[in-house]
N, CA, C and O atoms as a Tripos MOL2 file, in Angstrom:
@<TRIPOS>MOLECULE
protein
  324   323    81     0     0
PROTEIN
NO_CHARGES

@<TRIPOS>ATOM
      1 N          33.9100   35.0990  126.4540 N.3       1 MET1
      2 CA         33.6280   35.5190  125.0880 C.3       1 MET1
      3 C          32.9340   36.8780  125.1210 C.2       1 MET1
      4 O          32.0490   37.1030  125.9470 O.2       1 MET1
      5 N          33.3180   37.7560  124.2550 N.am      2 ALA2
      6 CA         32.7680   39.1080  124.2190 C.3       2 ALA2
      7 C          31.3470   39.1080  123.6630 C.2       2 ALA2
      8 O          31.0000   38.3150  122.7870 O.2       2 ALA2
      9 N          30.5420   40.0110  124.1930 N.am      3 GLN3
     10 CA         29.1770   40.1880  123.7090 C.3       3 GLN3
     11 C          29.2060   40.9610  122.3960 C.2       3 GLN3
     12 O          30.0290   41.8620  122.2350 O.2       3 GLN3
     13 N          28.3220   40.6260  121.4490 N.am      4 PRO4
     14 CA         28.2760   41.4140  120.2170 C.3       4 PRO4
     15 C          27.8200   42.8350  120.5220 C.2       4 PRO4
     16 O          26.9700   43.0510  121.3860 O.2       4 PRO4
     17 N          28.3810   43.7880  119.8190 N.am      5 ASN5
     18 CA         28.0390   45.1950  120.0320 C.3       5 ASN5
     19 C          26.7470   45.5030  119.2900 C.2       5 ASN5
     20 O          26.7110   45.4650  118.0600 O.2       5 ASN5
     21 N          25.7040   45.8010  120.0190 N.am      6 SER6
     22 CA         24.4060   46.0910  119.4290 C.3       6 SER6
     23 C          24.1930   47.5960  119.3780 C.2       6 SER6
     24 O          24.4580   48.2950  120.3560 O.2       6 SER6
     25 N          23.7160   48.1000  118.2460 N.am      7 THR7
     26 CA         23.4460   49.5260  118.1140 C.3       7 THR7
     27 C          21.9960   49.8530  118.4410 C.2       7 THR7
     28 O          21.6130   51.0220  118.4320 O.2       7 THR7
     29 N          21.1860   48.8440  118.7280 N.am      8 VAL8
     30 CA         19.7870   49.0670  119.0820 C.3       8 VAL8
     31 C          19.7200   49.4140  120.5610 C.2       8 VAL8
     32 O          20.2070   48.6450  121.3890 O.2       8 VAL8
     33 N          19.1210   50.5660  120.9210 N.am      9 PRO9
     34 CA         19.0630   50.9270  122.3320 C.3       9 PRO9
     35 C          18.1630   49.9870  123.1220 C.2       9 PRO9
     36 O          17.1900   49.4480  122.5940 O.2       9 PRO9
     37 N          18.4950   49.8000  124.3730 N.am     10 VAL10
     38 CA         17.6720   48.9920  125.2570 C.3      10 VAL10
     39 C          16.4000   49.7770  125.5660 C.2      10 VAL10
     40 O          16.4660   50.9410  125.9620 O.2      10 VAL10
     41 N          15.2490   49.1430  125.3860 N.am     11 GLU11
     42 CA         13.9750   49.8080  125.6680 C.3      11 GLU11
     43 C          13.7060   49.7700  127.1670 C.2      11 GLU11
     44 O          13.9430   48.7570  127.8260 O.2      11 GLU11
     45 N          13.2180   50.8660  127.6900 N.am     12 ASN12
     46 CA         12.7730   50.9110  129.0730 C.3      12 ASN12
     47 C          11.4500   51.6650  129.1030 C.2      12 ASN12
     48 O          10.9580   52.1030  128.0630 O.2      12 ASN12
     49 N          10.8790   51.8160  130.2780 N.am     13 GLU13
     50 CA          9.5590   52.4320  130.3980 C.3      13 GLU13
     51 C           9.5280   53.8370  129.8110 C.2      13 GLU13
     52 O           8.5620   54.2010  129.1400 O.2      13 GLU13
     53 N          10.5620   54.6280  130.0500 N.am     14 GLN14
     54 CA         10.5910   55.9980  129.5280 C.3      14 GLN14
     55 C          10.7740   56.0240  128.0150 C.2      14 GLN14
     56 O          10.0960   56.7880  127.3280 O.2      14 GLN14
     57 N          11.6690   55.2120  127.4900 N.am     15 SER15
     58 CA         11.9610   55.2630  126.0540 C.3      15 SER15
     59 C          10.8280   54.6960  125.2040 C.2      15 SER15
     60 O          10.6910   55.0780  124.0410 O.2      15 SER15
     61 N          10.0190   53.8020  125.7490 N.am     16 ARG16
     62 CA          8.8980   53.2240  124.9880 C.3      16 ARG16
     63 C           7.8390   54.2620  124.6350 C.2      16 ARG16
     64 O           7.0690   54.0610  123.6960 O.2      16 ARG16
     65 N           7.7920   55.3630  125.3720 N.am     17 ARG17
     66 CA          6.7810   56.3960  125.1070 C.3      17 ARG17
     67 C           7.0820   57.1800  123.8340 C.2      17 ARG17
     68 O           6.2070   57.8790  123.3220 O.2      17 ARG17
     69 N           8.3090   57.0750  123.3120 N.am     18 PHE18
     70 CA          8.7360   57.8900  122.1820 C.3      18 PHE18
     71 C           9.2520   57.0220  121.0430 C.2      18 PHE18
     72 O           9.7450   55.9150  121.2600 O.2      18 PHE18
     73 N           9.1300   57.5480  119.8150 N.am     19 THR19
     74 CA          9.7330   56.9190  118.6480 C.3      19 THR19
     75 C          10.4490   58.0000  117.8420 C.2      19 THR19
     76 O          10.1250   59.1830  117.9480 O.2      19 THR19
     77 N          11.4170   57.5860  117.0410 N.am     20 ALA20
     78 CA         12.1100   58.5430  116.1760 C.3      20 ALA20
     79 C          11.0810   59.1770  115.2460 C.2      20 ALA20
     80 O          10.2290   58.4880  114.6860 O.2      20 ALA20
     81 N          11.1670   60.4800  115.0900 N.am     21 GLY21
     82 CA         10.2170   61.2130  114.2630 C.3      21 GLY21
     83 C           9.1150   61.8970  115.0490 C.2      21 GLY21
     84 O           8.3750   62.7090  114.4940 O.2      21 GLY21
     85 N           8.9910   61.5800  116.3440 N.am     22 ASP22
     86 CA          7.9870   62.2280  117.1950 C.3      22 ASP22
     87 C           8.3450   63.6990  117.4040 C.2      22 ASP22
     88 O           9.5120   64.0390  117.6000 O.2      22 ASP22
     89 N           7.3360   64.5650  117.3600 N.am     23 THR23
     90 CA          7.5110   65.9650  117.7280 C.3      23 THR23
     91 C           7.3220   66.0660  119.2310 C.2      23 THR23
     92 O           6.3330   65.5790  119.7780 O.2      23 THR23
     93 N           8.2860   66.7060  119.8970 N.am     24 VAL24
     94 CA          8.2780   66.7710  121.3570 C.3      24 VAL24
     95 C           8.5080   68.1910  121.8500 C.2      24 VAL24
     96 O           9.1320   69.0090  121.1740 O.2      24 VAL24
     97 N           7.9920   68.4640  123.0380 N.am     25 ASN25
     98 CA          8.2860   69.7050  123.7510 C.3      25 ASN25
     99 C           9.4240   69.4060  124.7090 C.2      25 ASN25
    100 O           9.3880   68.4070  125.4280 O.2      25 ASN25
    101 N          10.4330   70.2660  124.7250 N.am     26 VAL26
    102 CA         11.5810   70.1230  125.6120 C.3      26 VAL26
    103 C          11.4440   71.1640  126.7130 C.2      26 VAL26
    104 O          11.3020   72.3540  126.4310 O.2      26 VAL26
    105 N          11.4870   70.7210  127.9650 N.am     27 THR27
    106 CA         11.3590   71.6320  129.0940 C.3      27 THR27
    107 C          12.4480   71.3540  130.1190 C.2      27 THR27
    108 O          12.9060   70.2210  130.2710 O.2      27 THR27
    109 N          12.8480   72.3940  130.8090 N.am     28 LYS28
    110 CA         13.7790   72.2850  131.9410 C.3      28 LYS28
    111 C          15.0870   71.5910  131.5890 C.2      28 LYS28
    112 O          15.6590   70.8940  132.4270 O.2      28 LYS28
    113 N          15.5660   71.7690  130.3690 N.am     29 GLU29
    114 CA         16.8430   71.1800  129.9650 C.3      29 GLU29
    115 C          17.9240   72.2520  130.0550 C.2      29 GLU29
    116 O          17.7540   73.3510  129.5280 O.2      29 GLU29
    117 N          19.0280   71.9380  130.7180 N.am     30 THR30
    118 CA         20.1320   72.8750  130.8620 C.3      30 THR30
    119 C          20.7680   73.1360  129.5020 C.2      30 THR30
    120 O          21.0370   72.1990  128.7510 O.2      30 THR30
    121 N          21.0080   74.3970  129.1860 N.am     31 GLY31
    122 CA         21.7160   74.7460  127.9600 C.3      31 GLY31
    123 C          20.8420   75.2120  126.8250 C.2      31 GLY31
    124 O          21.3370   75.8370  125.8880 O.2      31 GLY31
    125 N          19.5480   74.9250  126.8800 N.am     32 ILE32
    126 CA         18.6450   75.3620  125.8170 C.3      32 ILE32
    127 C          17.3320   75.8480  126.4290 C.2      32 ILE32
    128 O          16.9460   75.4080  127.5120 O.2      32 ILE32
    129 N          16.6460   76.7590  125.7300 N.am     33 PRO33
    130 CA         15.3540   77.2330  126.2510 C.3      33 PRO33
    131 C          14.2670   76.1810  126.0250 C.2      33 PRO33
    132 O          14.4540   75.2520  125.2400 O.2      33 PRO33
    133 N          13.1330   76.3270  126.7110 N.am     34 ASP34
    134 CA         11.9960   75.4460  126.4520 C.3      34 ASP34
    135 C          11.5870   75.6390  124.9910 C.2      34 ASP34
    136 O          11.3950   76.7690  124.5420 O.2      34 ASP34
    137 N          11.4570   74.5480  124.2580 N.am     35 CYS35
    138 CA         11.1850   74.6500  122.8270 C.3      35 CYS35
    139 C          10.6060   73.3380  122.3030 C.2      35 CYS35
    140 O          10.3600   72.4010  123.0630 O.2      35 CYS35
    141 N          10.3960   73.2940  120.9920 N.am     36 THR36
    142 CA          9.8410   72.1160  120.3280 C.3      36 THR36
    143 C          10.8650   71.5820  119.3380 C.2      36 THR36
    144 O          11.5660   72.3520  118.6830 O.2      36 THR36
    145 N          10.9470   70.2500  119.2310 N.am     37 GLY37
    146 CA         11.8680   69.6270  118.2870 C.3      37 GLY37
    147 C          11.3570   68.2660  117.8630 C.2      37 GLY37
    148 O          10.2620   67.8520  118.2460 O.2      37 GLY37
    149 N          12.1550   67.5760  117.0720 N.am     38 VAL38
    150 CA         11.7970   66.2540  116.5480 C.3      38 VAL38
    151 C          12.8840   65.2650  116.9500 C.2      38 VAL38
    152 O          14.0730   65.5460  116.7950 O.2      38 VAL38
    153 N          12.4760   64.1090  117.4650 N.am     39 ILE39
    154 CA         13.4390   63.0740  117.8640 C.3      39 ILE39
    155 C          14.0970   62.4850  116.6200 C.2      39 ILE39
    156 O          13.4190   61.9910  115.7190 O.2      39 ILE39
    157 N          15.4320   62.5440  116.5850 N.am     40 SER40
    158 CA         16.1950   61.9810  115.4680 C.3      40 SER40
    159 C          16.6720   60.5650  115.7800 C.2      40 SER40
    160 O          16.6830   59.6940  114.9100 O.2      40 SER40
    161 N          17.0670   60.3520  117.0380 N.am     41 LYS41
    162 CA         17.6180   59.0570  117.4300 C.3      41 LYS41
    163 C          17.3390   58.8210  118.9010 C.2      41 LYS41
    164 O          17.3700   59.7540  119.7040 O.2      41 LYS41
    165 N          17.0680   57.5770  119.2510 N.am     42 LYS42
    166 CA         16.8090   57.2150  120.6450 C.3      42 LYS42
    167 C          18.0240   56.5320  121.2530 C.2      42 LYS42
    168 O          18.7210   55.7560  120.5980 O.2      42 LYS42
    169 N          18.2560   56.8390  122.5170 N.am     43 TYR43
    170 CA         19.2810   56.1690  123.3120 C.3      43 TYR43
    171 C          18.5860   55.5320  124.5110 C.2      43 TYR43
    172 O          17.3590   55.5790  124.6020 O.2      43 TYR43
    173 N          19.3410   54.9390  125.4300 N.am     44 VAL44
    174 CA         18.7460   54.2510  126.5710 C.3      44 VAL44
    175 C          17.9540   55.2040  127.4590 C.2      44 VAL44
    176 O          16.7950   54.9290  127.7670 O.2      44 VAL44
    177 N          18.5500   56.3170  127.8780 N.am     45 ASN45
    178 CA         17.9020   57.2440  128.8090 C.3      45 ASN45
    179 C          17.6660   58.6330  128.2330 C.2      45 ASN45
    180 O          17.2540   59.5400  128.9550 O.2      45 ASN45
    181 N          17.9250   58.8080  126.9350 N.am     46 SER46
    182 CA         17.7890   60.1220  126.3200 C.3      46 SER46
    183 C          17.5530   59.9680  124.8230 C.2      46 SER46
    184 O          17.5890   58.8660  124.2760 O.2      46 SER46
    185 N          17.3110   61.1050  124.1790 N.am     47 ALA47
    186 CA         17.0840   61.1000  122.7350 C.3      47 ALA47
    187 C          17.8070   62.2900  122.1140 C.2      47 ALA47
    188 O          17.9600   63.3340  122.7480 O.2      47 ALA47
    189 N          18.2490   62.1240  120.8720 N.am     48 LEU48
    190 CA         18.8300   63.2110  120.1100 C.3      48 LEU48
    191 C          17.6710   63.9570  119.4530 C.2      48 LEU48
    192 O          16.9290   63.3850  118.6550 O.2      48 LEU48
    193 N          17.5190   65.2360  119.7930 N.am     49 VAL49
    194 CA         16.3950   66.0320  119.2980 C.3      49 VAL49
    195 C          16.9210   67.0960  118.3470 C.2      49 VAL49
    196 O          17.8770   67.8050  118.6610 O.2      49 VAL49
    197 N          16.2920   67.2010  117.1830 N.am     50 LYS50
    198 CA         16.6600   68.2050  116.1820 C.3      50 LYS50
    199 C          15.7330   69.4080  116.3290 C.2      50 LYS50
    200 O          14.5250   69.2550  116.5070 O.2      50 LYS50
    201 N          16.3110   70.6000  116.2530 N.am     51 PHE51
    202 CA         15.5520   71.8370  116.4480 C.3      51 PHE51
    203 C          15.5990   72.7130  115.2110 C.2      51 PHE51
    204 O          16.4260   72.5170  114.3210 O.2      51 PHE51
    205 N          14.6870   73.6920  115.1700 N.am     52 GLU52
    206 CA         14.6880   74.7360  114.1570 C.3      52 GLU52
    207 C          14.6130   76.0770  114.8650 C.2      52 GLU52
    208 O          14.1170   76.1670  115.9880 O.2      52 GLU52
    209 N          15.1070   77.1180  114.2050 N.am     53 VAL53
    210 CA         15.0700   78.4640  114.7680 C.3      53 VAL53
    211 C          13.6220   78.9180  114.8830 C.2      53 VAL53
    212 O          12.8360   78.7420  113.9520 O.2      53 VAL53
    213 N          13.2760   79.4940  116.0120 N.am     54 GLY54
    214 CA         11.9290   80.0060  116.2240 C.3      54 GLY54
    215 C          11.6500   80.1310  117.7040 C.2      54 GLY54
    216 O          12.2150   79.3900  118.5080 O.2      54 GLY54
    217 N          10.7810   81.0640  118.0750 N.am     55 GLY55
    218 CA         10.4720   81.2820  119.4810 C.3      55 GLY55
    219 C          11.7240   81.6980  120.2260 C.2      55 GLY55
    220 O          12.4050   82.6400  119.8200 O.2      55 GLY55
    221 N          12.0320   81.0100  121.3060 N.am     56 GLU56
    222 CA         13.2190   81.3420  122.0990 C.3      56 GLU56
    223 C          14.4830   80.6870  121.5560 C.2      56 GLU56
    224 O          15.5790   80.9710  122.0390 O.2      56 GLU56
    225 N          14.3470   79.8150  120.5620 N.am     57 MET57
    226 CA         15.5040   79.1440  119.9560 C.3      57 MET57
    227 C          16.0960   80.0810  118.9070 C.2      57 MET57
    228 O          15.6170   80.1430  117.7750 O.2      57 MET57
    229 N          17.1370   80.8060  119.2930 N.am     58 THR58
    230 CA         17.7490   81.7990  118.4110 C.3      58 THR58
    231 C          18.7790   81.1560  117.4870 C.2      58 THR58
    232 O          19.2060   80.0210  117.7010 O.2      58 THR58
    233 N          19.1630   81.8910  116.4720 N.am     59 GLN59
    234 CA         20.2020   81.4230  115.5480 C.3      59 GLN59
    235 C          21.5090   81.1710  116.2890 C.2      59 GLN59
    236 O          22.2280   80.2240  115.9680 O.2      59 GLN59
    237 N          21.8240   82.0040  117.2710 N.am     60 LYS60
    238 CA         23.0590   81.8330  118.0360 C.3      60 LYS60
    239 C          23.0570   80.5040  118.7940 C.2      60 LYS60
    240 O          24.0470   79.7730  118.7810 O.2      60 LYS60
    241 N          21.9450   80.1990  119.4510 N.am     61 ILE61
    242 CA         21.8470   78.9270  120.1770 C.3      61 ILE61
    243 C          21.9460   77.7620  119.1980 C.2      61 ILE61
    244 O          22.6170   76.7670  119.4720 O.2      61 ILE61
    245 N          21.2730   77.8920  118.0510 N.am     62 MET62
    246 CA         21.3240   76.8270  117.0430 C.3      62 MET62
    247 C          22.7530   76.5570  116.5950 C.2      62 MET62
    248 O          23.1440   75.4020  116.4250 O.2      62 MET62
    249 N          23.5330   77.6110  116.4040 N.am     63 GLU63
    250 CA         24.9260   77.4320  115.9900 C.3      63 GLU63
    251 C          25.7420   76.7660  117.0920 C.2      63 GLU63
    252 O          26.6180   75.9520  116.8010 O.2      63 GLU63
    253 N          25.4670   77.0980  118.3520 N.am     64 GLU64
    254 CA         26.2040   76.5130  119.4710 C.3      64 GLU64
    255 C          25.9270   75.0250  119.6320 C.2      64 GLU64
    256 O          26.8180   74.2650  120.0100 O.2      64 GLU64
    257 N          24.6980   74.6040  119.3470 N.am     65 ILE65
    258 CA         24.3330   73.1890  119.5380 C.3      65 ILE65
    259 C          24.2640   72.4200  118.2210 C.2      65 ILE65
    260 O          23.8820   71.2490  118.2120 O.2      65 ILE65
    261 N          24.6270   73.0600  117.1080 N.am     66 ASN66
    262 CA         24.5820   72.4330  115.7840 C.3      66 ASN66
    263 C          23.1870   71.9320  115.4140 C.2      66 ASN66
    264 O          23.0470   70.9600  114.6720 O.2      66 ASN66
    265 N          22.1610   72.5980  115.9320 N.am     67 GLY67
    266 CA         20.7930   72.2690  115.5540 C.3      67 GLY67
    267 C          20.2250   71.0350  116.2160 C.2      67 GLY67
    268 O          19.1080   70.6250  115.9010 O.2      67 GLY67
    269 N          20.9720   70.4330  117.1280 N.am     68 ARG68
    270 CA         20.4770   69.2230  117.8060 C.3      68 ARG68
    271 C          21.0760   69.1450  119.1980 C.2      68 ARG68
    272 O          22.0960   69.7670  119.4930 O.2      68 ARG68
    273 N          20.4110   68.3600  120.0540 N.am     69 TYR69
    274 CA         20.8270   68.3010  121.4560 C.3      69 TYR69
    275 C          20.3390   66.9810  122.0370 C.2      69 TYR69
    276 O          19.2310   66.5410  121.7310 O.2      69 TYR69
    277 N          21.1490   66.3500  122.8670 N.am     70 VAL70
    278 CA         20.7330   65.1260  123.5500 C.3      70 VAL70
    279 C          19.9630   65.5310  124.7990 C.2      70 VAL70
    280 O          20.4760   66.2590  125.6490 O.2      70 VAL70
    281 N          18.7120   65.0460  124.9020 N.am     71 VAL71
    282 CA         17.8050   65.4470  125.9730 C.3      71 VAL71
    283 C          17.3110   64.2020  126.7180 C.2      71 VAL71
    284 O          16.9470   63.2020  126.0980 O.2      71 VAL71
    285 N          17.3050   64.2740  128.0350 N.am     72 SER72
    286 CA         16.7770   63.1920  128.8680 C.3      72 SER72
    287 C          15.2830   63.0130  128.5990 C.2      72 SER72
    288 O          14.5690   63.9930  128.3840 O.2      72 SER72
    289 N          14.8120   61.7720  128.6100 N.am     73 TYR73
    290 CA         13.3800   61.5080  128.4240 C.3      73 TYR73
    291 C          12.5350   62.2200  129.4860 C.2      73 TYR73
    292 O          11.3800   62.5610  129.2320 O.2      73 TYR73
    293 N          13.1010   62.4430  130.6630 N.am     74 ARG74
    294 CA         12.3580   63.1490  131.7200 C.3      74 ARG74
    295 C          11.9920   64.5630  131.3030 C.2      74 ARG74
    296 O          11.0140   65.1220  131.8000 O.2      74 ARG74
    297 N          12.7670   65.1490  130.3960 N.am     75 ASN75
    298 CA         12.5350   66.5280  129.9720 C.3      75 ASN75
    299 C          11.8210   66.6200  128.6200 C.2      75 ASN75
    300 O          11.7820   67.6880  128.0080 O.2      75 ASN75
    301 N          11.2620   65.5100  128.1600 N.am     76 LEU76
    302 CA         10.5330   65.4830  126.8900 C.3      76 LEU76
    303 C           9.0510   65.2110  127.1480 C.2      76 LEU76
    304 O           8.6820   64.4330  128.0270 O.2      76 LEU76
    305 N           8.2310   65.8700  126.3620 N.am     77 GLN77
    306 CA          6.7940   65.6170  126.4120 C.3      77 GLN77
    307 C           6.3050   65.5380  124.9780 C.2      77 GLN77
    308 O           6.4930   66.4650  124.1910 O.2      77 GLN77
    309 N           5.6740   64.4170  124.6490 N.am     78 LYS78
    310 CA          5.1910   64.1930  123.2930 C.3      78 LYS78
    311 C           4.0630   65.1510  122.9570 C.2      78 LYS78
    312 O           3.1420   65.3380  123.7530 O.2      78 LYS78
    313 N           4.1330   65.7600  121.7750 N.am     79 GLN79
    314 CA          3.0410   66.6280  121.3280 C.3      79 GLN79
    315 C           1.9470   65.7640  120.7380 C.2      79 GLN79
    316 O           2.2070   64.8480  119.9590 O.2      79 GLN79
    317 N           0.7290   66.0680  121.1180 N.am     80 GLU80
    318 CA         -0.4140   65.3330  120.5710 C.3      80 GLU80
    319 C          -0.7310   65.8740  119.1820 C.2      80 GLU80
    320 O          -0.6480   67.0780  118.9410 O.2      80 GLU80
    321 N          -1.0900   64.9900  118.2880 N.am     81 ALA81
    322 CA         -1.3880   65.3750  116.8920 C.3      81 ALA81
    323 C          -2.6580   66.1610  116.7640 C.2      81 ALA81
    324 O          -3.0330   66.5500  115.6580 O.2      81 ALA81
@<TRIPOS>BOND
     1     1     2 1
     2     2     3 1
     3     3     4 2
     4     3     5 am
     5     5     6 1
     6     6     7 1
     7     7     8 2
     8     7     9 am
     9     9    10 1
    10    10    11 1
    11    11    12 2
    12    11    13 am
    13    13    14 1
    14    14    15 1
    15    15    16 2
    16    15    17 am
    17    17    18 1
    18    18    19 1
    19    19    20 2
    20    19    21 am
    21    21    22 1
    22    22    23 1
    23    23    24 2
    24    23    25 am
    25    25    26 1
    26    26    27 1
    27    27    28 2
    28    27    29 am
    29    29    30 1
    30    30    31 1
    31    31    32 2
    32    31    33 am
    33    33    34 1
    34    34    35 1
    35    35    36 2
    36    35    37 am
    37    37    38 1
    38    38    39 1
    39    39    40 2
    40    39    41 am
    41    41    42 1
    42    42    43 1
    43    43    44 2
    44    43    45 am
    45    45    46 1
    46    46    47 1
    47    47    48 2
    48    47    49 am
    49    49    50 1
    50    50    51 1
    51    51    52 2
    52    51    53 am
    53    53    54 1
    54    54    55 1
    55    55    56 2
    56    55    57 am
    57    57    58 1
    58    58    59 1
    59    59    60 2
    60    59    61 am
    61    61    62 1
    62    62    63 1
    63    63    64 2
    64    63    65 am
    65    65    66 1
    66    66    67 1
    67    67    68 2
    68    67    69 am
    69    69    70 1
    70    70    71 1
    71    71    72 2
    72    71    73 am
    73    73    74 1
    74    74    75 1
    75    75    76 2
    76    75    77 am
    77    77    78 1
    78    78    79 1
    79    79    80 2
    80    79    81 am
    81    81    82 1
    82    82    83 1
    83    83    84 2
    84    83    85 am
    85    85    86 1
    86    86    87 1
    87    87    88 2
    88    87    89 am
    89    89    90 1
    90    90    91 1
    91    91    92 2
    92    91    93 am
    93    93    94 1
    94    94    95 1
    95    95    96 2
    96    95    97 am
    97    97    98 1
    98    98    99 1
    99    99   100 2
   100    99   101 am
   101   101   102 1
   102   102   103 1
   103   103   104 2
   104   103   105 am
   105   105   106 1
   106   106   107 1
   107   107   108 2
   108   107   109 am
   109   109   110 1
   110   110   111 1
   111   111   112 2
   112   111   113 am
   113   113   114 1
   114   114   115 1
   115   115   116 2
   116   115   117 am
   117   117   118 1
   118   118   119 1
   119   119   120 2
   120   119   121 am
   121   121   122 1
   122   122   123 1
   123   123   124 2
   124   123   125 am
   125   125   126 1
   126   126   127 1
   127   127   128 2
   128   127   129 am
   129   129   130 1
   130   130   131 1
   131   131   132 2
   132   131   133 am
   133   133   134 1
   134   134   135 1
   135   135   136 2
   136   135   137 am
   137   137   138 1
   138   138   139 1
   139   139   140 2
   140   139   141 am
   141   141   142 1
   142   142   143 1
   143   143   144 2
   144   143   145 am
   145   145   146 1
   146   146   147 1
   147   147   148 2
   148   147   149 am
   149   149   150 1
   150   150   151 1
   151   151   152 2
   152   151   153 am
   153   153   154 1
   154   154   155 1
   155   155   156 2
   156   155   157 am
   157   157   158 1
   158   158   159 1
   159   159   160 2
   160   159   161 am
   161   161   162 1
   162   162   163 1
   163   163   164 2
   164   163   165 am
   165   165   166 1
   166   166   167 1
   167   167   168 2
   168   167   169 am
   169   169   170 1
   170   170   171 1
   171   171   172 2
   172   171   173 am
   173   173   174 1
   174   174   175 1
   175   175   176 2
   176   175   177 am
   177   177   178 1
   178   178   179 1
   179   179   180 2
   180   179   181 am
   181   181   182 1
   182   182   183 1
   183   183   184 2
   184   183   185 am
   185   185   186 1
   186   186   187 1
   187   187   188 2
   188   187   189 am
   189   189   190 1
   190   190   191 1
   191   191   192 2
   192   191   193 am
   193   193   194 1
   194   194   195 1
   195   195   196 2
   196   195   197 am
   197   197   198 1
   198   198   199 1
   199   199   200 2
   200   199   201 am
   201   201   202 1
   202   202   203 1
   203   203   204 2
   204   203   205 am
   205   205   206 1
   206   206   207 1
   207   207   208 2
   208   207   209 am
   209   209   210 1
   210   210   211 1
   211   211   212 2
   212   211   213 am
   213   213   214 1
   214   214   215 1
   215   215   216 2
   216   215   217 am
   217   217   218 1
   218   218   219 1
   219   219   220 2
   220   219   221 am
   221   221   222 1
   222   222   223 1
   223   223   224 2
   224   223   225 am
   225   225   226 1
   226   226   227 1
   227   227   228 2
   228   227   229 am
   229   229   230 1
   230   230   231 1
   231   231   232 2
   232   231   233 am
   233   233   234 1
   234   234   235 1
   235   235   236 2
   236   235   237 am
   237   237   238 1
   238   238   239 1
   239   239   240 2
   240   239   241 am
   241   241   242 1
   242   242   243 1
   243   243   244 2
   244   243   245 am
   245   245   246 1
   246   246   247 1
   247   247   248 2
   248   247   249 am
   249   249   250 1
   250   250   251 1
   251   251   252 2
   252   251   253 am
   253   253   254 1
   254   254   255 1
   255   255   256 2
   256   255   257 am
   257   257   258 1
   258   258   259 1
   259   259   260 2
   260   259   261 am
   261   261   262 1
   262   262   263 1
   263   263   264 2
   264   263   265 am
   265   265   266 1
   266   266   267 1
   267   267   268 2
   268   267   269 am
   269   269   270 1
   270   270   271 1
   271   271   272 2
   272   271   273 am
   273   273   274 1
   274   274   275 1
   275   275   276 2
   276   275   277 am
   277   277   278 1
   278   278   279 1
   279   279   280 2
   280   279   281 am
   281   281   282 1
   282   282   283 1
   283   283   284 2
   284   283   285 am
   285   285   286 1
   286   286   287 1
   287   287   288 2
   288   287   289 am
   289   289   290 1
   290   290   291 1
   291   291   292 2
   292   291   293 am
   293   293   294 1
   294   294   295 1
   295   295   296 2
   296   295   297 am
   297   297   298 1
   298   298   299 1
   299   299   300 2
   300   299   301 am
   301   301   302 1
   302   302   303 1
   303   303   304 2
   304   303   305 am
   305   305   306 1
   306   306   307 1
   307   307   308 2
   308   307   309 am
   309   309   310 1
   310   310   311 1
   311   311   312 2
   312   311   313 am
   313   313   314 1
   314   314   315 1
   315   315   316 2
   316   315   317 am
   317   317   318 1
   318   318   319 1
   319   319   320 2
   320   319   321 am
   321   321   322 1
   322   322   323 1
   323   323   324 2
@<TRIPOS>SUBSTRUCTURE
     1 MET1         2 RESIDUE 1 A MET
     2 ALA2         6 RESIDUE 1 A ALA
     3 GLN3        10 RESIDUE 1 A GLN
     4 PRO4        14 RESIDUE 1 A PRO
     5 ASN5        18 RESIDUE 1 A ASN
     6 SER6        22 RESIDUE 1 A SER
     7 THR7        26 RESIDUE 1 A THR
     8 VAL8        30 RESIDUE 1 A VAL
     9 PRO9        34 RESIDUE 1 A PRO
    10 VAL10       38 RESIDUE 1 A VAL
    11 GLU11       42 RESIDUE 1 A GLU
    12 ASN12       46 RESIDUE 1 A ASN
    13 GLU13       50 RESIDUE 1 A GLU
    14 GLN14       54 RESIDUE 1 A GLN
    15 SER15       58 RESIDUE 1 A SER
    16 ARG16       62 RESIDUE 1 A ARG
    17 ARG17       66 RESIDUE 1 A ARG
    18 PHE18       70 RESIDUE 1 A PHE
    19 THR19       74 RESIDUE 1 A THR
    20 ALA20       78 RESIDUE 1 A ALA
    21 GLY21       82 RESIDUE 1 A GLY
    22 ASP22       86 RESIDUE 1 A ASP
    23 THR23       90 RESIDUE 1 A THR
    24 VAL24       94 RESIDUE 1 A VAL
    25 ASN25       98 RESIDUE 1 A ASN
    26 VAL26      102 RESIDUE 1 A VAL
    27 THR27      106 RESIDUE 1 A THR
    28 LYS28      110 RESIDUE 1 A LYS
    29 GLU29      114 RESIDUE 1 A GLU
    30 THR30      118 RESIDUE 1 A THR
    31 GLY31      122 RESIDUE 1 A GLY
    32 ILE32      126 RESIDUE 1 A ILE
    33 PRO33      130 RESIDUE 1 A PRO
    34 ASP34      134 RESIDUE 1 A ASP
    35 CYS35      138 RESIDUE 1 A CYS
    36 THR36      142 RESIDUE 1 A THR
    37 GLY37      146 RESIDUE 1 A GLY
    38 VAL38      150 RESIDUE 1 A VAL
    39 ILE39      154 RESIDUE 1 A ILE
    40 SER40      158 RESIDUE 1 A SER
    41 LYS41      162 RESIDUE 1 A LYS
    42 LYS42      166 RESIDUE 1 A LYS
    43 TYR43      170 RESIDUE 1 A TYR
    44 VAL44      174 RESIDUE 1 A VAL
    45 ASN45      178 RESIDUE 1 A ASN
    46 SER46      182 RESIDUE 1 A SER
    47 ALA47      186 RESIDUE 1 A ALA
    48 LEU48      190 RESIDUE 1 A LEU
    49 VAL49      194 RESIDUE 1 A VAL
    50 LYS50      198 RESIDUE 1 A LYS
    51 PHE51      202 RESIDUE 1 A PHE
    52 GLU52      206 RESIDUE 1 A GLU
    53 VAL53      210 RESIDUE 1 A VAL
    54 GLY54      214 RESIDUE 1 A GLY
    55 GLY55      218 RESIDUE 1 A GLY
    56 GLU56      222 RESIDUE 1 A GLU
    57 MET57      226 RESIDUE 1 A MET
    58 THR58      230 RESIDUE 1 A THR
    59 GLN59      234 RESIDUE 1 A GLN
    60 LYS60      238 RESIDUE 1 A LYS
    61 ILE61      242 RESIDUE 1 A ILE
    62 MET62      246 RESIDUE 1 A MET
    63 GLU63      250 RESIDUE 1 A GLU
    64 GLU64      254 RESIDUE 1 A GLU
    65 ILE65      258 RESIDUE 1 A ILE
    66 ASN66      262 RESIDUE 1 A ASN
    67 GLY67      266 RESIDUE 1 A GLY
    68 ARG68      270 RESIDUE 1 A ARG
    69 TYR69      274 RESIDUE 1 A TYR
    70 VAL70      278 RESIDUE 1 A VAL
    71 VAL71      282 RESIDUE 1 A VAL
    72 SER72      286 RESIDUE 1 A SER
    73 TYR73      290 RESIDUE 1 A TYR
    74 ARG74      294 RESIDUE 1 A ARG
    75 ASN75      298 RESIDUE 1 A ASN
    76 LEU76      302 RESIDUE 1 A LEU
    77 GLN77      306 RESIDUE 1 A GLN
    78 LYS78      310 RESIDUE 1 A LYS
    79 GLN79      314 RESIDUE 1 A GLN
    80 GLU80      318 RESIDUE 1 A GLU
    81 ALA81      322 RESIDUE 1 A ALA
């Protein structure tokens, strides 16, 4: 019998540190400069991060990535309030 398809990501040690809506610093991610963004959606080993133009995040880069990018939890650091 087939397993039901669940859209809730499996929680692991890395993903528990973050929640959707958290402001995070992105570092050492291929394809984008080090920058700040907001987690839109969580996956098992990564998160969809939404960005805004500013700092090293240029309008050209924003157009190439459509304003968002899937980033590994290893390359995210939560900003303290």
